[in-house]
C-alpha positions as CSV (number, residue, x, y, z in Angstrom):
1,M,-14.2,-28.9,44.8
2,S,-11.5,-26.2,45.0
3,L,-11.8,-22.7,43.7
4,V,-9.2,-21.1,41.4
5,K,-8.7,-17.4,40.6
6,C,-8.6,-16.3,37.0
7,P,-5.4,-14.2,36.6
8,K,-7.0,-11.9,34.1
9,C,-10.4,-10.9,35.6
10,G,-9.9,-12.1,39.2
11,A,-13.1,-14.2,39.2
12,K,-13.1,-17.3,41.3
13,N,-14.2,-20.5,39.5
14,E,-14.4,-24.1,40.4
15,K,-11.3,-25.9,39.2
16,E,-13.4,-28.3,37.1
17,N,-15.0,-25.4,35.2
18,A,-11.8,-23.4,34.6
19,I,-9.5,-23.8,31.7
20,K,-5.9,-24.6,32.5
21,H,-3.2,-22.8,30.6
22,G,0.3,-23.2,31.8
23,R,0.2,-22.9,35.6
24,S,-2.9,-20.8,35.6
25,Y,-6.7,-21.4,35.4
26,Y,-8.8,-19.0,33.3
27,C,-12.5,-18.5,33.1
28,A,-13.9,-19.3,29.6
29,E,-14.2,-15.7,28.5
30,C,-10.7,-14.7,29.5
31,F,-9.2,-17.8,27.9
32,E,-11.0,-17.0,24.6
33,D,-9.6,-13.4,24.8
34,L,-6.1,-14.8,25.5
35,E,-6.4,-17.1,22.4
36,E,-7.6,-14.2,20.2
37,Y,-4.6,-12.1,21.5
38,K,-2.2,-14.9,20.6
39,N,-3.8,-15.1,17.1
40,L,-3.4,-11.3,16.8
41,I,0.3,-11.5,17.8
42,T,0.9,-14.3,15.3
43,T,-0.8,-12.4,12.5
44,I,1.3,-9.3,13.3
45,C,4.5,-11.3,13.2
46,E,3.5,-12.9,9.9
47,I,2.5,-9.7,8.2
48,Y,5.5,-7.6,9.4
49,R,7.9,-10.6,9.1
50,I,9.2,-10.2,12.6
51,D,9.7,-12.7,15.5
52,T,8.0,-10.6,18.1
53,P,5.9,-7.4,18.0
54,T,7.6,-4.2,19.0
55,I,6.8,-2.3,22.2
56,Q,5.2,0.4,20.0
57,M,2.9,-2.2,18.5
58,L,1.9,-3.7,21.9
59,S,1.3,-0.2,23.2
60,Q,-0.9,0.6,20.2
61,I,-3.0,-2.6,20.7
62,K,-3.5,-1.6,24.3
63,D,-4.5,2.0,23.3
64,Y,-6.9,0.8,20.6
65,K,-8.6,-1.6,22.9
66,S,-9.1,1.0,25.7
67,K,-9.8,4.2,23.6
68,Y,-11.9,2.7,20.8
69,N,-13.1,-0.6,22.3
70,F,-11.5,-2.4,19.4
71,T,-11.2,-6.2,19.8
72,N,-8.2,-8.4,19.2
73,S,-9.9,-10.2,16.3
74,G,-11.1,-6.8,14.9
75,I,-7.5,-5.5,14.9
76,K,-6.3,-8.8,13.3
77,Y,-8.9,-8.7,10.5
78,T,-8.2,-5.0,9.9
79,L,-4.5,-5.7,9.3
80,K,-5.4,-8.6,7.0
81,F,-7.8,-6.4,5.1
82,Y,-5.3,-3.6,4.7
83,Y,-2.3,-5.7,3.7
84,E,-3.9,-8.8,2.1
85,I,-7.2,-7.6,0.6
86,L,-6.2,-4.0,-0.4
87,E,-2.6,-5.3,-1.1
88,N,-0.8,-2.4,0.5
89,S,2.9,-2.8,1.1
90,V,4.4,-3.3,4.6
91,M,6.8,-0.6,5.6
92,D,9.4,-1.0,8.3
93,N,9.0,0.8,11.7
94,V,5.5,2.0,11.1
95,G,3.6,0.1,13.8
96,L,-0.2,-0.4,13.6
97,G,-1.1,3.2,12.8
98,I,-3.5,2.2,10.0
99,V,-5.8,0.3,12.3
100,P,-8.1,3.2,13.4
101,Y,-8.5,4.4,9.9
102,F,-9.4,1.1,8.4
103,Y,-11.2,-0.7,11.3
104,D,-14.7,0.2,10.2
105,K,-14.0,-0.4,6.5
106,A,-12.6,-3.8,7.3
107,K,-15.6,-4.5,9.5
108,N,-18.0,-3.6,6.7
109,Y,-16.0,-5.6,4.2
110,Y,-16.1,-8.8,6.3
111,K,-19.8,-8.3,7.2
112,N,-20.8,-8.0,3.5
113,R,-18.6,-10.9,2.7
114,F,-20.2,-13.1,5.3
115,D,-23.7,-11.9,4.3
116,L,-23.0,-12.9,0.7
117,E,-21.6,-16.3,1.7
118,E,-24.8,-16.9,3.7
119,K,-26.9,-15.9,0.7
120,A,-24.8,-18.1,-1.6
121,E,-25.4,-21.1,0.7
122,L,-29.1,-20.4,0.7
123,F,-29.0,-20.1,-3.1
124,V,-27.3,-23.5,-3.4
125,S,-29.8,-25.2,-1.2
126,Q,-32.8,-23.7,-3.2
127,E,-31.3,-24.7,-6.6
128,K,-33.8,-26.3,-9.0
129,I,-32.6,-28.3,-12.0
130,K,-34.7,-28.4,-15.2
131,T,-33.9,-30.7,-18.0
132,F,-34.6,-29.7,-21.6
133,K,-34.5,-31.9,-24.6
134,V,-33.4,-30.3,-27.8
135,S,-34.6,-32.0,-30.9
136,N,-31.9,-32.1,-33.6
137,N,-29.9,-34.8,-35.3
138,N,-27.8,-35.7,-32.2
139,K,-30.6,-35.3,-29.6
140,Q,-28.4,-33.8,-26.9
141,E,-29.6,-33.2,-23.4
142,F,-28.9,-29.8,-21.7
143,K,-29.4,-29.0,-18.0
144,R,-30.2,-25.5,-16.9
145,H,-29.9,-24.3,-13.3
146,E,-32.6,-21.9,-12.3
147,L,-31.3,-18.9,-10.3
148,N,-33.4,-18.3,-7.1
149,I,-31.3,-15.5,-5.5
150,D,-32.4,-12.1,-4.4
151,I,-29.4,-9.8,-3.6
152,D,-30.0,-6.2,-2.7
153,W,-26.9,-4.7,-4.3
154,S,-27.7,-1.2,-2.8
155,E,-26.7,-2.5,0.6
156,I,-23.2,-3.3,-0.6
157,D,-20.7,-0.5,-0.1
158,E,-18.3,0.3,-3.0
159,E,-15.3,1.8,-1.4
């Protein structure tokens, strides 16, 4: 059993419990954060149609994480919300300046979306089918799906 040091947090872990990436061994939390950071960088490159993020963008990511405690995935989903959901156009040389202004709105949007998806799954699992026979010359059968869903629309923000 040998111990390896995580290059990010400095924690010592058993080699068998650490995750190898390149030449380094990371603890599980730091490796997950590294993967989220890579996903953020990939998203930035796709949205802005660039090969690598600018120094300004990397500096902004660092500032947002330290000043506002934003997460890599939070920044990523904020950018997706602003450019893909709200369909705003991407301007050259602007960096990530919109993130602090739309972070909470994006967070609420995705929270509401996931809540509705959970309710929809619950709705599908509680679906009851009733069959009615209508007497006429053709004697056709109709199926009606009973709706058993209770959505509190007052909780959903309209912004």
